[in-house]
C-alpha positions, -999 to +999 in steps of 0.1 A: -545-045-196-535-070-166-500-061-160-506-022-165-532-025-138-508-042-115-484-018-123-504+012-111-514-006-077-481-013-069-477+028-073-506+030-055-493+008-029-462+026-031-479+061-016-497+044+004-470+025+024-456+065+031-489+076+041-484+053+070-454+067+074-437+031+068-403+035+049-400-003+042-370-008+058-367-028+090-357-005+124-333-019+150-355-037+172-387-035+161-410-064+171-424-077+134-441-107+116-440-106+081-472-124+062-462-135+023-494-139+007-496-167-025-535-178-036-546-186-072-519-202-089-532-225-121-498-225-139-465-241-136-445-220-157-437-188-153-458-168-183-438-141-197-411-140-175-437-137-140-454-159-118-452-200-118-436-221-089-401-214-091-405-176-088-427-181-062-404-199-043-377-177-045-397-150-036-406-169-007-368-176+000-359-141-002-385-131+023-370-157+043-334-148+040-343-115+055-348-129+083-379-124+114-409-141+121-422-154+086-456-172+077-463-178+039-498-183+027-515-198+004-552-189+007-565-218-023-572-228-056-544-247-061-553-282-075-577-270-098-582-256-130-547-266-147-533-284-169-517-312-158-545-315-129-570-332-160-547-358-153-539-364-123-564-343-101-534-321-087-512-346-071-479-328-089-492-295-075-489-311-035-453-327-044-445-289-055-456-277-030-446-302-004-414-287-012-416-250-010-428-252+031-463-235+029-471-220+067-510-220+059-527-236+038-570-225+033-589-249+004-603-229-020-637-236-037-614-259-069-600-279-041-632-301-043-638-297-081-626-341-080-650-346-055-647-353-017-625-383-015-598-370-044-603-338-017-595-358+010-563-383-007-550-349-020-549-333+016-537-368+031-503-364+011-496-328+020-472-321+046-477-283+052-506-271+078-542-272+064-568-247+083-606-245+075-623-235+107-657-241+090-651-271+072-664-304+086-673-339+078-706-351+070-708-362+105-699-329+118-660-335+132-629-317+121-616-337+090-578-356+094-548-336+090-574-305+096-572-278+120-591-247+124-564-217+139-530-214+152-521-191+180-483-180+179-460-159+200-440-137+187-418-111+208-450-120+234-475-107+212-501-132+206-513-140+172-542-158+159-541-175+126-580-188+113-585-201+080-618-206+061-622-218+033-649-209+003-689-210+018-700-209-020-677-242-028-712-268-029-728-238-059-690-236-074-678-272-068-678-305-056-672-314-022-700-337-019-714-341+018-688-317+035-701-293+057-690-260+055-707-228+076-705-192+063-672-172+066-682-144+086-705-161+113-674-190+122-651-160+118-671-140+143-675-166+170-636-176+165-621-145+169-641-136+200-631-175+212-597-163+203-594-131+218-611-142+251-582-170+250-555-140+246-550-135+216-540-101+206-539-101+169-564-121+143-550-130+111-579-145+089-567-166+060-599-166+044-613-178+006-641-160-003-655-131-031-648-095-020-682-088-012-673-109+019-635-099+018-653-062+024-677-069+049-652-085+073-626-055+064-651-028+070-664-049+102-632-051+118-638-090+127-603-098+124-574-072+129-554-088+092-573-104+061-551-126+037-576-137+005-579-156-022-604-160-049-615-130-069-576-124-082-579-090-076-544-073-067-549-052-036-544-032-008-569-020+021-564-003+055-589+018+075-563+021+102-582-008+120-580-037+100-558-046+070-568-066+040-549-081+012-551-100-021-521-113-042-537-116-076-531-148-095-504-174-106-482-157-081-478-126-108-467-103-083-472-111-045-480-086-019-455-094+015-474-078+047-453-067+075-470-062+104-451-043+135-465-049+167-464-025+196-460-040+235-481-063+247-510-045+257-529-045+297-557-067+303-591-049+285-568-031+257-561-036+224-528-044+210-510-011+192-498-023+156-491-008+121-486-029+084-464-017+064-468-034+023-443-045+001-447-056-040-429-086-052-425-080-091-413-122-095-399-110-125-370-093-105-370-129-084-341-158-085-361-186-096-358-214-069-336-241-091-349-271-069-389-261-081-378-255-107-362-287-118-395-304-104-414-287-123-397-292-158-400-323-149-435-325-148-438-301-179-418-332-195-446-357-190-471-335-205-452-325-235-455-357-259-491-363-257-503-331-256-479-311-284-498-331-310-518-307-334-554-310-341-565-275-362-556-243-377-573-208-368-586-187-395-599-166-367-585-154-337-595-172-302-593-151-273-603-168-233-595-143-215-618-136-182-636-106-190-641-120-227-656-154-219-677-142-190-691-110-203-703-116-239-700-136-271-667-152-273-655-172-306-639-197-278-677-200-266-694-207-299-659-235-305-675-253-274-712-251-273-709-264-315-689-291-302-709-305-277-743-295-291-726-316-326-716-347-301-750-348-285-773-340-315-786-314-289-806-285-302-793-260-276-755-263-267-744-240-232-713-232-215-703-214-185-681-190-191-662-194-154-657-234-173-633-217-199-599-211-180-571-205-205-568-167-201-548-164-237-550-149-270-547-169-302-539-153-330-553-162-371-530-187-384-518-205-352-521-249-347-543-256-321-534-283-303-545-308-271-524-288-250-549-255-257-576-275-251-567-290-225-557-254-210-588-238-213-612-269-201-588-282-174-621-295-148-628-328-165-660-321-171-679-340-190-713-334-219-749-343-206-780-341-227-813-328-202-845-321-220-855-289-207-894-271-216-889-236-230-899-221-200-874-242-182-849-227-208-858-189-203-855-193-168-819-209-171-812-178-196-823-152-175-799-165-148-772-167-171-772-129-180-786-115-148-754-098-134-745-081-170-727-061-174-703-074-148-680-099-159-691-133-140-689-167-141-725-181-148-728-161-181-734-189-210-721-192-242-744-210-261-747-224-295-780-232-313-797-200-305-799-161-305-805-146-275-816-108-271-807-092-234-816-058-227-795-050-193-815-015-188-847-042-174-837-053-141-827-090-135-851-123-142-868-098-170-835-090-193-843-114-221-863-105-245-861-127-273-848-159-277-848-179-308-843-220-312-830-234-343-844-202-364-878-200-344-893-187-316-888-199-281-919-219-276-922-221-234-941-254-233-923-274-263-892-292-252-856-286-261-829-314-258-799-291-243-760-301-241-746-290-206-718-295-187-717-326-155-716-289-137-751-279-139-761-315-127-747-302-091-764-269-094-733-256-103-733-216-107-770-221-095-785-232-122-816-252-108-832-267-139-802-295-143-814-328-122-822-360-125-858-355-136-841-335-169-815-355-175-812-379-205-784-391-208-765-417-180-733-399-165-715-432-167-716-429-202-709-392-209-675-378-228-652-350-216-660-318-228-623-315-238-625-349-260-658-336-279-637-306-285-610-318-297-628-343-319-649-312-331-619-298-341-598-324-357-630-329-378-632-292-390-591-291-400-592-252-400-615-238-378-633-204-384-649-197-350-659-160-345-687-139-326-717-139-346-747-126-334-758-152-308-760-137-280-767-095-284-761-072-256-780-039-252 
């Protein structure tokens, strides 16, 4: 499905290029700068011949070989979630990226998954420039090795490049006491100042959701917006501002040529035009040095990860739309595992925490590698004690965005929930059964859940130190609970069974 959609978009892009009067061919003497966008890379190696660091590096090599000014930007989500990240907190990613020569790196929300100290350690190892104008330390000062923006000169034209990290990182991740200002507010202020300093073209590299992207684009705050976060693969141009986002894992890469007019006179705006090209990484020659490094890291994983846990009696599907939009077999397996491990009444898991994006056929062998691919964040199982009223509020929040798939969607064990999407958000949960009995709003229930919720992840408010009933220091990894559960079962027959009914 994703491949077909991407190819369709590529065709649309080609049509767009023609409508802008761009042939895709360089013209002698033109003043041009090329932006190559990468973001949301979670897999080291290619999948079905596309993506992975070696092919991304190959595409970058290909663009640089064309000549001219090339700016390679990574719009965030590199250090997590990935399989090996659970073991080294993204150290191998920084090592690989250091060898690829990125010109701009903007941290995404997942850069903070392992906490503030690990983030600062990883960024201290980086040999590529880190941009984040809206990110500050607890004292309000810039972080070591970070910058807000840079102004480059291209044929007399001044181009300002500004980076903006994910403003919702405190909700989605764990940046600790780092301060993160709103993207739009920061960009408006910095763009105004940069234009006053003589910048002719403003380029914003952002990690932001599509609503923020669209607002920035509609308002024309920046001339060029290079975005990550949503895993969208798109190109939007309104003849004033251009917005591109490059999907995930480098499966397809967008190269944006910006053809620059003459240096404008004081008070006038620069005349420029975009030319977009879609690079199918299946057609790219992988960079051999990066491929060798990836193989090295893959080798480190093999011995421990390829240990069989169980066989599948039913298929499992962890694709995003499946685990974020309805009851899923993977969700049932995970929530059963943590509920049994904690001896709880209820087990819950946010769909956004299930990340493998894969299908497993019946009869397949489930290994440690599979479990860690699905649960790469290193989250732990905690026990909370909630009233029935608090549990109802939690479930209303979980299903508030249906029918749109969302990371906050809760998979569940030990309960049956009926949701009516025709009703307004906050009043959608029409029935809740716990252990076969109707929910009692005054009663208390033990709930097994990820430590992600303790940090207020995805906007959940009922999981706090007052409702917590286990020591964080004693918590087991969710992935470990799932592995133990799978090995105990031996033959897994998890499947949707009516735990979450959506109408």
